C-alpha positions as CSV (number, residue, x, y, z in Angstrom):
1,X,-0.3,-0.2,0.1
2,X,2.7,2.4,-0.1
3,X,3.3,5.2,2.5
4,X,-0.7,6.4,1.9
5,X,-3.4,6.2,4.5
6,X,-6.9,5.1,4.0
7,X,-10.0,5.9,5.9
8,X,-13.4,4.9,5.4
9,X,-16.5,5.9,7.1
10,X,-19.4,3.0,7.3
11,X,-23.3,2.9,9.0
12,X,-26.8,1.9,7.9
13,X,-28.6,4.0,4.6
14,X,-28.7,8.0,6.2
15,X,-26.4,8.0,8.9
16,X,-24.4,11.1,7.7
17,X,-21.5,9.0,6.4
18,X,-20.8,11.3,3.1
19,X,-21.2,14.5,5.0
20,X,-18.3,13.2,7.4
21,X,-16.2,12.0,4.8
22,X,-16.6,15.5,2.8
23,X,-15.7,17.8,6.1
24,X,-12.6,15.2,7.1
25,X,-11.4,15.6,3.8
26,X,-11.5,19.7,4.2
27,X,-10.2,19.6,7.2
28,X,-7.1,17.1,6.2
29,X,-6.6,19.4,3.2
30,X,-6.4,22.2,5.7
31,X,-3.6,20.7,7.4
32,X,-1.8,20.3,3.9
33,X,-1.7,16.6,3.6
34,X,-2.1,15.3,0.0
35,X,-5.5,14.1,0.4
36,X,-7.7,12.4,-2.8
37,X,-6.6,10.8,-5.6
38,X,-4.2,12.8,-7.8
39,X,-7.0,13.3,-10.9
40,X,-9.5,14.2,-8.2
41,X,-7.7,15.9,-5.3
42,X,-9.5,16.7,-1.6
43,X,-12.4,14.3,-3.0
44,X,-14.2,11.6,-1.8
45,X,-13.6,8.0,-3.1
46,X,-17.1,7.0,-3.1
47,X,-17.8,2.9,-3.5
48,X,-19.5,1.6,-5.4
49,X,-18.0,3.5,-8.0
50,X,-15.0,5.8,-8.1
51,X,-14.0,4.3,-11.9
52,X,-16.1,4.3,-15.3
53,X,-16.8,0.4,-14.8
54,X,-17.3,0.9,-10.8
55,X,-19.9,4.0,-11.8
56,X,-21.8,1.7,-14.3
57,X,-22.0,-1.3,-11.9
58,X,-23.7,1.2,-9.2
59,X,-26.6,1.8,-11.3
60,X,-27.5,-1.8,-11.4
61,X,-27.2,-2.4,-7.7
62,X,-28.7,1.0,-6.8
63,X,-31.0,1.6,-9.6
64,X,-31.4,-2.2,-10.9
65,X,-34.0,-4.9,-10.4
66,X,-35.2,-5.4,-6.7
67,X,-34.9,-9.1,-6.5
68,X,-31.7,-9.6,-7.3
69,X,-30.3,-12.7,-5.6
70,X,-28.0,-12.3,-2.8
71,X,-24.8,-13.6,-4.5
72,X,-25.0,-11.7,-7.2
73,X,-25.5,-8.3,-5.4
74,X,-22.2,-9.5,-3.4
75,X,-20.2,-10.5,-6.6
76,X,-21.2,-7.0,-8.3
77,X,-20.1,-5.1,-5.4
78,X,-16.7,-7.3,-5.5
79,X,-16.2,-6.4,-8.9
80,X,-16.9,-2.4,-9.1
81,X,-14.0,-2.6,-5.7
82,X,-11.6,-4.9,-7.8
83,X,-11.7,-1.9,-10.2
84,X,-11.5,1.1,-7.7
85,X,-8.6,-1.0,-5.9
86,X,-6.6,-1.9,-8.8
87,X,-7.2,1.5,-11.0
88,X,-7.3,4.4,-8.0
89,X,-6.5,3.0,-4.2
90,X,-3.0,0.8,-4.7
91,X,-1.8,3.4,-7.5
92,X,-2.8,6.5,-5.2
93,X,-2.0,5.3,-1.9
94,X,1.5,4.2,-4.1
95,X,1.7,8.2,-3.9
96,X,1.3,9.0,-0.5
97,X,-1.9,10.3,-0.7
98,X,-4.7,10.1,2.3
99,X,-7.6,8.4,0.6
100,X,-11.2,8.7,2.5
101,X,-13.9,6.1,1.5
102,X,-17.7,7.0,1.7
103,X,-17.8,3.2,2.3
104,X,-15.2,-0.2,1.9
105,X,-15.4,-3.9,2.0
106,X,-17.2,-4.0,5.3
107,X,-20.4,-2.8,4.0
108,X,-20.1,-5.7,1.4
109,X,-19.8,-7.9,4.9
110,X,-22.4,-5.5,7.3
111,X,-25.1,-5.5,4.3
112,X,-24.4,-9.0,2.1
113,X,-22.8,-10.9,5.0
114,X,-24.8,-10.3,7.8
115,X,-28.1,-8.2,6.7
116,X,-28.8,-11.1,3.9
117,X,-27.2,-14.3,5.8
118,X,-24.8,-14.9,3.6
119,X,-21.7,-14.7,6.4
120,X,-19.3,-12.1,7.5
121,X,-16.3,-14.8,6.6
122,X,-18.0,-16.0,3.1
123,X,-18.1,-12.7,2.3
124,X,-15.1,-12.1,3.1
125,X,-13.2,-14.9,1.3
126,X,-15.3,-13.7,-1.8
127,X,-13.4,-9.7,-2.3
128,X,-10.4,-11.2,-0.9
129,X,-8.8,-11.3,-4.7
130,X,-10.4,-8.1,-5.0
131,X,-9.2,-6.1,-2.2
132,X,-5.7,-7.8,-1.5
133,X,-4.0,-6.5,1.1
134,X,-5.5,-2.9,0.6
135,X,-7.8,-2.4,4.0
136,X,-8.2,0.6,5.7
137,X,-6.1,1.9,8.6
138,X,-9.2,3.3,10.6
139,X,-12.9,2.4,9.3
140,X,-15.4,4.5,11.9
141,X,-18.9,3.2,11.8
142,X,-21.5,6.0,12.3
143,X,-24.3,4.4,14.9
144,X,-27.6,5.3,14.6
145,X,-31.4,4.6,15.1
146,X,-31.8,2.6,11.2
147,X,-35.3,4.5,11.7
148,X,-34.1,7.9,11.9
149,X,-31.8,7.3,9.4
150,X,-33.7,6.3,6.8
151,X,-36.1,9.2,7.8
152,X,-33.3,11.9,6.8
153,X,-33.6,9.9,3.1
154,X,-34.3,13.1,0.2
155,X,-35.3,11.7,-2.7
156,X,-36.5,8.5,-4.0
157,X,-35.2,5.6,-2.5
158,X,-33.0,3.4,-4.3
159,X,-33.3,-0.5,-4.1
160,X,-31.9,-0.6,-0.5
161,X,-33.0,1.7,1.4
162,X,-36.6,0.3,-0.2
163,X,-35.5,-3.0,1.8
164,X,-36.6,-1.3,4.8
165,X,-36.3,-0.3,9.0
166,X,-36.0,-4.5,9.5
167,X,-33.3,-4.5,6.8
168,X,-31.4,-1.7,8.3
169,X,-31.4,-3.3,11.9
170,X,-29.7,-6.2,10.5
171,X,-27.2,-4.1,9.2
172,X,-26.6,-2.4,12.1
173,X,-26.1,-5.4,14.0
174,X,-23.5,-6.4,11.5
175,X,-21.7,-3.4,11.7
176,X,-21.5,-3.8,15.7
177,X,-20.1,-7.8,14.8
178,X,-17.7,-5.6,12.5
179,X,-16.4,-3.6,15.4
180,X,-16.6,-6.8,17.7
181,X,-14.3,-8.8,15.4
182,X,-12.0,-6.1,14.6
183,X,-11.9,-3.6,17.6
184,X,-8.3,-1.6,16.5
185,X,-10.1,-0.9,13.1
186,X,-13.3,-1.0,13.2
187,X,-14.7,2.1,15.7
188,X,-17.9,3.2,16.1
189,X,-18.6,6.8,16.7
190,X,-22.6,8.1,17.9
191,X,-23.8,10.0,14.9
192,X,-27.4,11.2,16.1
193,X,-25.0,14.3,17.6
194,X,-24.8,17.4,15.8
195,X,-23.0,17.5,12.3
196,X,-20.0,19.2,14.1
197,X,-20.6,16.9,17.5
198,X,-19.5,13.6,15.6
199,X,-16.7,15.8,12.8
200,X,-14.5,16.0,16.4
201,X,-15.2,12.6,17.5
202,X,-14.2,12.0,14.1
203,X,-11.2,13.9,14.0
204,X,-10.4,12.4,18.1
205,X,-10.0,9.0,16.2
206,X,-7.9,10.5,12.9
207,X,-5.5,12.7,14.9
208,X,-3.4,9.9,16.9
209,X,-3.4,7.7,13.4
210,X,-1.6,10.9,11.0
211,X,0.5,11.3,14.0
212,X,1.2,7.3,14.5
213,X,2.2,7.9,10.7
214,X,4.1,10.2,11.3
215,X,1.9,13.0,8.5
């Protein structure tokens, strides 16, 4: 992975992760760091997406048929992730850049592995060829009541959001399980506070990581 740093922001739909990922990029830029991909400096890398192929897969996953088989869904996410790792993450990390991801592998583990019932270990194994050693140094999961999170959503619901509160509750339980399994990397942050309060907690977790990496 070179000298770069990979940070992912996770959580149920509507938890505020996209807002916090963008704010984190702004604060890291203010520190004079090389943030985001070289071709789009300062930007958040979203998942699925981030490449032309990944964006096409994203459209299928979020706007396609509601009845995709769980393993079809899982492998489509893995395919988009493989392209992102090869085209964006690995080369930019090799250049020492700091990348902030709006979702990554842990979403597949929580959504497909736990909520869909495919098994966290099985979904991890399916993604292993895609990610290789490109794993986040820190994964921040914003925790919030799934019903409140879905109420925040604006516009037309995508096919995942249409699964409803029960599905999102299983996703939240999946993220909690990941925090138990990987406590050194996956950290839970209360996402129910104000944007500024959540951002301050995110900063408190990211700061020591940058110090340890001498960035």
